[in-house]
C-alpha positions as CSV (number, residue, x, y, z in Angstrom):
1,M,0.0,0.0,0.0
2,N,1.3,3.5,-0.8
3,E,1.2,6.4,1.6
4,I,-2.0,7.9,0.2
5,T,-3.8,4.6,0.6
6,K,-2.7,4.4,4.2
7,Q,-3.9,7.9,4.9
8,L,-7.2,7.2,3.3
9,L,-7.6,4.0,5.3
10,G,-7.2,6.0,8.4
11,L,-9.9,8.4,7.4
12,V,-12.5,5.9,6.2
13,S,-12.1,3.2,8.9
14,D,-10.5,2.6,12.2
15,L,-7.2,1.2,10.7
16,Q,-4.1,2.7,9.2
17,D,-2.4,-0.5,8.2
18,V,-3.2,-4.1,7.5
19,P,-5.8,-5.2,10.1
20,Q,-6.2,-8.5,11.8
21,G,-9.0,-10.9,10.8
22,A,-10.8,-10.8,7.5
23,Y,-10.3,-7.8,5.1
24,N,-10.2,-6.8,1.5
25,I,-8.4,-3.5,0.6
26,R,-9.2,-2.1,-2.9
27,E,-6.8,0.4,-4.4
28,D,-7.5,2.1,-7.8
29,G,-9.7,-0.7,-9.0
30,A,-7.5,-3.6,-7.9
31,C,-7.0,-5.7,-4.8
32,A,-4.2,-4.3,-2.6
33,G,-4.6,-7.0,0.1
34,R,-7.0,-9.7,1.2
35,Q,-7.2,-12.1,4.1
36,N,-9.8,-14.6,5.4
37,S,-10.6,-15.5,9.0
38,E,-11.9,-18.7,10.5
39,H,-15.5,-17.7,10.0
40,I,-15.4,-15.1,7.2
41,K,-14.3,-16.1,3.7
42,I,-13.7,-13.5,0.9
43,T,-13.5,-14.6,-2.8
44,P,-13.2,-12.6,-5.9
45,K,-16.0,-12.6,-8.5
46,T,-15.3,-14.2,-11.8
47,D,-17.8,-12.3,-14.0
48,K,-17.4,-8.7,-12.8
49,P,-15.2,-6.6,-10.5
50,G,-15.9,-7.3,-6.8
51,I,-16.0,-9.9,-4.1
52,D,-18.3,-12.3,-2.3
53,I,-18.1,-12.3,1.4
54,H,-19.5,-15.4,3.2
55,I,-20.0,-15.0,7.0
56,D,-20.9,-18.2,8.7
57,G,-23.3,-18.6,11.6
58,S,-20.5,-19.0,14.2
59,T,-19.3,-15.4,13.7
60,K,-19.8,-13.5,16.9
61,G,-18.8,-9.8,17.1
62,E,-16.1,-10.1,14.5
63,K,-15.1,-7.2,12.2
64,V,-14.5,-7.5,8.5
65,Y,-12.9,-4.5,6.6
66,I,-13.6,-3.7,3.0
67,P,-12.3,-0.2,2.3
68,A,-11.8,1.2,-1.2
69,C,-9.3,3.9,-2.1
70,V,-8.8,6.0,-5.2
71,T,-5.3,7.6,-4.9
72,H,-5.1,9.9,-8.0
73,S,-7.1,11.7,-10.7
74,N,-8.6,10.1,-13.8
75,V,-9.8,6.9,-12.1
76,E,-13.3,5.4,-12.5
77,D,-13.8,2.5,-10.2
78,L,-16.8,0.2,-10.2
79,V,-17.2,-2.7,-7.7
80,Y,-19.9,-5.2,-6.8
81,N,-19.7,-6.7,-3.3
82,D,-22.1,-9.3,-2.1
83,F,-22.5,-10.3,1.6
84,Y,-24.0,-13.6,2.5
85,V,-24.7,-13.6,6.3
86,A,-25.7,-17.0,7.7
87,A,-28.4,-17.6,10.3
88,G,-27.4,-16.5,13.8
89,A,-24.2,-14.6,12.7
90,D,-23.3,-11.4,14.5
91,V,-20.8,-9.2,12.5
92,I,-19.6,-5.7,12.1
93,I,-18.7,-4.6,8.5
94,V,-16.4,-1.6,8.2
95,A,-16.6,-0.2,4.6
96,G,-16.1,3.2,3.2
97,C,-14.3,5.0,0.3
98,G,-11.6,7.6,0.1
99,V,-11.0,9.5,-3.1
100,H,-7.8,11.6,-3.6
101,T,-7.3,13.8,-6.7
102,D,-4.0,15.4,-7.6
103,G,-4.9,16.8,-11.1
104,E,-7.7,18.4,-13.2
105,E,-9.4,15.1,-14.1
106,E,-12.2,13.7,-12.0
107,S,-12.1,10.5,-10.0
108,K,-15.1,8.3,-9.3
109,H,-15.9,5.3,-7.1
110,N,-19.2,3.5,-7.6
111,G,-19.8,0.7,-5.0
112,I,-22.8,-1.6,-5.3
113,H,-23.2,-3.7,-2.1
114,R,-25.8,-6.4,-1.7
115,F,-26.7,-8.0,1.7
116,F,-28.5,-11.3,2.2
117,L,-29.3,-11.8,5.8
118,E,-30.6,-15.2,6.9
119,K,-32.9,-15.9,9.9
120,G,-31.7,-14.2,13.0
121,A,-28.6,-12.7,11.5
122,H,-27.3,-9.4,13.1
123,V,-25.2,-6.9,11.0
124,V,-23.8,-3.5,11.8
125,Y,-22.6,-1.8,8.6
126,L,-20.3,1.2,9.0
127,E,-19.6,3.3,5.9
128,K,-17.6,6.5,5.7
129,H,-16.8,8.6,2.6
130,I,-14.0,11.2,2.4
131,G,-12.4,13.3,-0.4
132,I,-9.0,14.8,-0.1
133,G,-6.2,16.1,-2.4
134,S,-5.1,19.4,-3.9
135,G,-6.2,18.7,-7.4
136,T,-9.1,20.5,-9.0
137,G,-10.7,17.3,-10.4
138,Q,-14.1,16.3,-9.0
139,R,-14.2,13.7,-6.3
140,I,-17.3,11.6,-6.9
141,I,-18.7,8.7,-4.9
142,N,-22.0,6.9,-5.8
143,P,-22.9,4.1,-3.4
144,Q,-25.7,1.6,-3.8
145,T,-27.0,-0.7,-1.0
146,W,-29.5,-3.5,-1.6
147,A,-30.6,-5.6,1.4
148,E,-32.8,-8.6,2.0
149,L,-33.6,-9.3,5.6
150,A,-35.0,-12.7,6.5
151,E,-37.2,-13.5,9.5
152,G,-35.9,-12.0,12.8
153,S,-32.7,-10.5,11.3
154,Y,-31.4,-7.1,12.1
155,M,-29.3,-4.6,10.1
156,E,-28.0,-1.3,11.2
157,M,-26.4,1.1,8.7
158,N,-24.3,4.1,9.8
159,T,-23.1,6.3,6.9
160,T,-21.0,9.4,7.2
161,Q,-19.8,11.9,4.7
162,I,-18.2,15.1,6.1
163,K,-16.9,17.5,3.4
164,G,-14.4,16.7,0.7
165,V,-16.8,14.8,-1.7
166,D,-17.9,17.0,-4.6
167,S,-20.8,14.9,-5.8
168,T,-22.5,11.9,-4.4
169,S,-25.7,10.0,-5.2
170,R,-26.7,7.3,-2.7
171,L,-29.4,4.7,-3.3
172,T,-30.5,2.3,-0.6
173,K,-33.3,-0.3,-1.0
174,A,-34.3,-3.0,1.5
175,K,-37.0,-5.7,1.8
176,L,-37.8,-7.0,5.3
177,D,-39.5,-10.3,6.3
178,K,-41.3,-11.2,9.5
179,D,-39.9,-9.5,12.6
180,A,-36.9,-8.2,10.7
181,R,-35.7,-4.7,11.6
182,M,-33.6,-2.1,9.8
183,V,-32.0,1.0,11.4
184,I,-30.3,3.7,9.2
185,R,-28.4,6.7,10.5
186,E,-27.0,9.1,7.9
187,K,-24.7,12.1,8.5
188,I,-23.8,14.5,5.7
189,M,-22.0,17.8,5.4
190,T,-21.6,19.7,2.1
191,H,-19.9,22.9,1.3
192,G,-18.8,25.0,-1.7
193,N,-20.7,23.9,-4.8
194,Q,-21.0,20.2,-3.7
195,L,-24.1,18.1,-4.5
196,A,-25.5,15.2,-2.4
197,E,-28.5,13.1,-3.1
198,S,-29.8,10.3,-0.9
199,A,-32.7,8.0,-1.8
200,F,-34.0,5.3,0.6
201,E,-36.8,2.8,-0.1
202,V,-37.8,0.2,2.5
203,E,-40.5,-2.5,1.9
204,L,-42.0,-3.9,5.1
205,N,-43.3,-7.2,3.9
206,G,-43.4,-9.4,7.0
207,E,-45.6,-9.1,10.1
208,G,-43.8,-7.3,12.9
209,S,-41.1,-5.9,10.7
210,G,-39.8,-2.3,11.3
211,A,-37.6,0.4,9.9
212,D,-36.1,3.5,11.5
213,L,-34.4,6.0,9.2
214,V,-32.8,9.2,10.5
215,S,-30.8,11.7,8.4
216,H,-28.8,14.6,9.9
217,S,-27.2,17.0,7.4
218,V,-25.6,20.4,7.1
219,A,-25.5,22.4,3.8
220,R,-23.0,25.2,3.7
221,G,-21.7,27.6,0.9
222,H,-23.7,27.1,-2.3
223,S,-24.1,23.3,-1.8
224,Q,-27.3,21.5,-2.5
225,Q,-28.8,18.3,-0.9
226,T,-31.8,16.2,-1.8
227,F,-33.2,13.6,0.6
228,R,-35.8,11.2,-0.5
229,S,-37.3,8.5,1.7
230,R,-40.0,6.0,0.9
231,I,-41.4,3.4,3.4
232,I,-43.9,0.9,2.2
233,G,-46.0,-1.0,4.8
234,N,-47.6,-4.1,3.4
235,T,-48.7,-5.7,6.7
236,V,-48.6,-5.2,10.5
237,C,-45.4,-3.2,10.7
238,T,-43.8,0.1,12.0
239,G,-41.9,2.6,10.0
240,H,-40.3,5.9,10.9
241,S,-38.4,8.4,8.7
242,E,-36.8,11.6,9.9
243,C,-34.8,14.3,8.1
244,D,-33.2,17.1,10.2
245,A,-31.1,19.6,8.3
246,I,-29.2,22.8,9.0
247,V,-28.9,25.4,6.2
248,M,-26.1,27.9,6.3
249,D,-24.8,30.6,3.9
250,H,-26.6,29.9,0.5
251,G,-27.1,26.1,1.0
252,V,-30.2,24.4,-0.2
253,V,-31.9,21.3,1.2
254,H,-34.8,19.4,-0.4
255,A,-36.7,16.8,1.8
256,I,-39.1,14.6,-0.1
257,P,-40.8,12.0,2.1
258,E,-43.2,9.3,1.0
259,L,-45.2,6.8,3.0
260,T,-47.4,4.1,1.5
261,A,-49.6,2.0,3.7
262,N,-51.0,-1.1,1.9
263,S,-52.4,-2.4,5.2
264,V,-54.7,-0.9,7.8
265,D,-52.2,-2.3,10.4
266,A,-49.2,-0.4,9.0
267,S,-48.0,2.3,11.4
268,L,-45.8,4.8,9.5
269,I,-44.4,8.2,10.6
270,H,-42.4,10.9,8.9
271,E,-40.7,13.9,10.5
272,A,-38.8,16.7,8.9
273,A,-37.1,19.9,10.1
274,I,-35.0,22.3,8.0
275,G,-33.7,25.6,9.4
276,K,-30.7,27.7,10.5
277,I,-28.7,27.6,13.7
278,A,-30.8,29.2,16.4
279,G,-29.5,32.6,17.5
280,E,-29.9,31.8,21.2
281,Q,-27.7,28.8,20.8
282,L,-24.9,30.9,19.4
283,I,-25.3,33.6,22.1
284,K,-25.2,31.1,24.9
285,L,-21.9,29.6,23.6
286,M,-20.4,33.0,22.9
287,T,-21.1,34.1,26.5
288,L,-18.8,31.3,27.5
289,G,-16.0,32.9,25.6
290,L,-16.3,31.3,22.1
291,T,-16.2,33.3,18.9
292,E,-19.2,33.1,16.6
293,K,-17.3,30.6,14.2
294,E,-16.2,28.5,17.2
295,A,-19.8,28.4,18.5
296,E,-21.1,27.4,15.0
297,S,-18.5,24.6,14.9
298,K,-19.5,23.3,18.3
299,I,-23.2,23.3,17.4
300,I,-22.6,21.5,14.1
301,D,-20.2,18.9,15.7
302,G,-22.9,18.1,18.3
303,F,-25.6,17.9,15.6
304,L,-23.6,15.5,13.5
305,K,-22.3,13.4,16.4
């Protein structure tokens, strides 16, 4: 791994070098390192770029790392990663992408991740996006996540993108069976002329299934964000969608919720709040000795924590 890759690894995950256990490190469209563990096996696909990750039912609290790094301009990376999580498995998946540009050409990473959770499986999926480098080329990241949750399974997605990425379009779709549950937490900050789009669609097909989706975002400069959420309740189920956004400078945020109840027993809720930082919050912190910019930074850090 080169020094840029090591730097990006430290930003998109909790490692800066080769980790223990199972991992697959992708660098500029190629594998820069791969290792299996006793319970997690990673194999390359034969028909397209990407890997298959098989997590057996004996996995308990283990982490698997799958970061992707683009280290220079004029790279277009496309990868397909499929996760097969056996019944009863309990695993933490640490993903994320770092894009570094050093010239005028753009660099792009498109990651398509599919999750297949068997009965009672438990997955925590951590994904962080970062853009760095002194080049003027666009840093573009477009992730897609597709998930199928079997009876009694649980999936938690925590996604973070704080500055640096010029354009992103996220698509997440999930289908839940009986008593399955999905929790999504999204954190985004944009600045300059950056663009960010997030679209979520969750189908609650099994009795007792549930989804909880919360997005916190900050739009600064002339950046624009669009948040779309759609929860479809087809039986006795619960669904909650929430979009909280802070607008600063000339930033723009669009929140577009949609709830569809195809059953009288579907209980679906959406909440949305878009506004500026409250003046009394700034004044309170400034009376403690902070400057206005320091107070703003404190409020934003707490909001995105």
